[in-house]
C-alpha positions in Angstrom: -44.3 -43.4 -14.1 -43.8 -41.5 -17.4 -43.5 -38.2 -16.5 -41.5 -39.1 -13.6 -38.3 -40.1 -15.4 -39.0 -37.7 -17.9 -38.6 -34.7 -15.2 -35.8 -37.0 -13.4 -33.7 -36.8 -17.0 -34.3 -33.0 -17.6 -33.3 -32.9 -13.8 -30.0 -35.0 -14.4 -29.2 -33.2 -17.6 -29.8 -29.4 -16.2 -27.6 -30.4 -12.8 -24.3 -29.9 -14.3 -24.8 -26.6 -15.9 -26.7 -24.9 -12.8 -23.2 -26.9 -10.2 -21.2 -24.4 -13.1 -23.4 -21.6 -12.4 -23.1 -22.0 -8.6 -18.9 -21.9 -8.7 -19.9 -18.3 -8.9 -22.0 -17.4 -6.5 -20.3 -20.0 -4.0 -17.1 -18.2 -4.1 -18.3 -14.4 -3.7 -20.2 -15.6 -1.0 -17.0 -17.6 0.5 -14.7 -14.4 -0.2 -17.5 -11.6 0.9 -17.4 -10.6 4.6 -20.8 -10.9 5.5 -21.5 -14.1 3.7 -18.1 -15.6 4.3 -18.1 -14.9 8.5 -16.9 -18.2 10.2 -20.3 -17.9 12.0 -22.0 -18.6 8.8 -22.4 -22.4 8.1 -20.5 -23.6 5.0 -23.5 -25.9 4.1 -25.5 -22.7 4.2 -23.0 -20.9 1.7 -22.8 -23.7 -0.6 -26.9 -23.7 -0.3 -27.5 -20.1 -1.2 -25.0 -20.5 -4.2 -26.7 -23.2 -5.9 -30.3 -21.6 -4.8 -29.0 -18.1 -6.8 -27.7 -20.4 -9.9 -30.9 -22.2 -10.2 -32.7 -18.8 -11.0 -29.9 -17.9 -13.1 -30.1 -20.7 -15.2 -34.3 -20.0 -15.3 -33.9 -16.4 -15.4 -30.8 -15.3 -18.0 -30.6 -16.7 -21.3 -26.7 -18.1 -21.4 -24.4 -19.1 -24.0 -23.6 -22.9 -24.4 -21.2 -23.6 -21.8 -18.1 -26.3 -22.2 -17.9 -29.5 -21.4 -16.5 -29.7 -17.5 -14.1 -32.1 -18.2 -12.4 -30.5 -21.2 -9.3 -28.4 -20.8 -11.9 -25.3 -22.2 -14.6 -26.6 -19.1 -11.5 -26.1 -16.7 -10.6 -22.9 -17.8 -13.9 -21.9 -17.2 -14.1 -22.9 -13.4 -11.4 -21.1 -12.6 -12.2 -17.5 -14.5 -15.8 -18.2 -12.4 -13.7 -18.3 -8.9 -11.7 -15.9 -10.6 -14.6 -13.4 -11.0 -16.6 -14.7 -7.5 -14.1 -14.4 -5.6 -13.1 -10.9 -7.4 -16.8 -9.6 -6.4 -16.6 -10.4 -3.0 -12.7 -9.0 -2.6 -14.0 -5.7 -3.2 -16.1 -6.3 -0.2 -13.8 -7.0 1.8 -11.4 -4.3 0.7 -14.0 -2.4 2.2 -14.8 -4.1 5.7 -11.2 -4.0 6.4 -11.3 -0.2 6.5 -12.6 0.3 10.1 -10.1 -2.0 11.6 -7.3 -0.1 9.7 -8.9 3.4 11.1 -9.6 2.2 14.9 -6.0 0.3 15.1 -4.6 4.1 14.6 -7.1 5.6 16.9 -6.6 2.8 19.2 -2.4 3.2 19.3 -3.0 6.8 19.9 -5.6 6.5 22.9 -3.0 3.3 24.5 -6.3 0.7 24.1 -4.4 -1.0 21.9 -3.4 -4.3 23.9 -7.5 -4.0 24.7 -8.5 -7.1 22.1 -9.9 -10.1 22.1 -11.7 -12.7 19.4 -13.7 -11.7 16.7 -16.4 -13.7 15.9 -16.7 -12.9 12.4 -13.0 -13.6 11.7 -11.8 -15.4 14.2 -8.4 -13.4 14.8 -8.3 -10.8 17.3 -9.5 -7.2 16.9 -9.5 -4.3 19.2 -12.4 -2.9 21.0 -13.0 0.2 18.9 -12.8 -2.4 16.0 -15.3 -4.1 16.7 -17.5 -1.3 17.6 -16.6 0.0 13.7 -17.1 -3.1 12.2 -20.4 -3.7 13.8 -21.4 0.2 13.0 -20.6 -0.8 9.4 -22.2 -3.7 9.4 -25.7 -2.1 10.6 -25.2 0.7 7.9 -23.8 -1.4 4.9 -27.5 -3.4 5.4 -29.7 -0.8 6.3 -28.8 1.2 3.0 -29.9 -2.0 1.7 -26.2 -2.2 -0.2 -26.1 -6.0 0.5 -29.8 -6.2 -1.7 -27.2 -4.0 -4.7 -24.4 -7.0 -4.5 -27.0 -9.6 -5.0 -28.2 -8.3 -7.8 -25.2 -7.2 -9.1 -24.0 -10.3 -8.3 -26.9 -11.9 -10.8 -26.6 -9.4 -13.5 -22.4 -10.2 -14.0 -23.9 -13.2 -15.5 -25.6 -11.3 -18.1 -22.5 -8.6 -18.2 -20.0 -11.7 -18.5 -21.3 -14.6 -19.7 -19.6 -17.9 -18.4 -17.1 -19.8 -20.9 -15.0 -17.2 -22.8 -12.0 -15.1 -20.8 -13.7 -12.2 -18.9 -11.8 -11.1 -16.3 -8.6 -8.8 -17.7 -5.9 -6.6 -16.1 -8.7 -3.1 -16.0 -10.0 -5.2 -13.2 -7.6 -6.3 -11.3 -6.1 -2.5 -11.5 -9.5 -1.5 -10.8 -9.0 -3.6 -7.4 -5.7 -2.6 -6.6 -6.1 1.3 -6.8 -9.6 0.2 -4.7 -7.8 -1.0 -2.0 -5.1 2.5 -2.0 -8.3 4.6 -1.9 -9.7 2.4 1.2 -6.4 3.5 2.6 -7.0 6.9 2.4 -10.3 6.6 3.3 -9.1 5.0 6.7 -6.6 7.7 7.4 -9.2 10.2 6.9 -11.6 8.3 9.4 -8.9 8.5 12.3 -8.1 12.1 11.6 -10.4 13.8 13.8 -9.7 11.5 16.9 -5.9 11.3 16.7 -6.1 15.0 15.8 -7.4 15.6 19.2 -5.4 13.0 21.2 -2.4 14.6 19.7 -3.4 17.5 21.1 -4.1 16.2 24.4 -0.3 14.3 24.7 1.6 18.0 23.7 -0.9 19.2 26.6 0.2 16.1 29.1 3.2 17.1 27.9 3.7 20.7 28.8 2.0 20.2 32.0 4.6 17.0 32.6 8.1 19.8 32.2 6.4 22.3 34.3 5.7 20.0 37.2 8.1 17.7 37.4 6.6 15.9 39.8 3.2 14.7 38.5 3.6 11.5 37.0 3.1 11.2 33.4 2.3 8.1 32.9 -0.4 8.2 35.7 -2.0 11.2 34.5 -1.6 11.0 30.2 -3.4 7.4 29.8 -6.2 8.6 31.3 -6.5 11.7 29.8 -6.2 9.9 26.7 -8.2 7.4 27.1 -11.0 10.1 28.1 -10.5 12.5 25.2 -10.7 10.1 22.8 -14.0 8.4 24.0 -15.3 12.3 23.7 -14.0 12.5 20.4 -15.5 9.3 19.3 -19.0 10.4 20.4 -18.4 14.2 18.5 -17.4 12.2 15.3 -19.6 9.5 14.9 -22.2 10.8 12.9 -19.6 11.8 10.9 -18.2 8.6 10.2 -21.1 6.5 10.0 -22.1 9.1 6.9 -18.4 8.1 5.9 -19.3 4.5 6.4 -22.2 5.3 3.6 -20.0 6.2 1.5 -17.7 3.2 1.7 -20.4 0.8 1.4 -21.5 3.0 -2.1 -18.2 2.9 -3.2 -17.5 -0.5 -2.9 -20.9 -1.5 -4.5 -20.1 0.4 -7.2 -16.3 -1.0 -7.7 -17.6 -4.3 -7.7 -20.1 -3.2 -10.4 -17.4 -1.8 -12.4 -15.1 -5.3 -12.0 -17.8 -7.5 -13.8 -18.8 -4.5 -15.9 -16.9 -4.8 -19.6 
């Protein structure tokens, strides 16, 4: 009975610390594209956040945490939320690249209206965008980037201990610069297919001018769709390599955000 009372007292003493440490992990999972998807229940995300906090509390030496009911504790909580969201938002930017590239390709192919509900985000997404998103997810999991991100999330408690001011303007600037870099990457992914479709449209226009009796829409739309599908099949190995580089860069940028 005395041992049970002592264990309950220790649990009651450590519970506020574990809950405080779970804020960063929970915010990161909420913002990350894979773990924060609509198909993942909120209860499961909260459970993983608390589970990671338990390991952090037991494994890593941490400074004394501020009183959660003081102004310093409120500021520390907001900082933990900011660090977690920053780490997850970096992955969110990377996973938006396939959708941006697919929108460029679908608009040129004439398939912009071929949309359906994306089960991961709950929003409307094109068929090519969903294919690219699934490809990036498989590549991300295949190269083990999710394990590196989990390791980085745990090590962030060592690099940026909870309590003092940890996330500065340099980290925010890196996130903005990473967003610009990913827009350039999206354009590079879509460029080969868009170039092929542009050549097809030029050839269709020349045929329409040389033979005005031909129906441009009846000829150009199927030709654009077939040429786009053929170009996608041809460049898919290169796209997979680009997606792998995007996943590695996203993890590196997340590490740079939490590095001092």
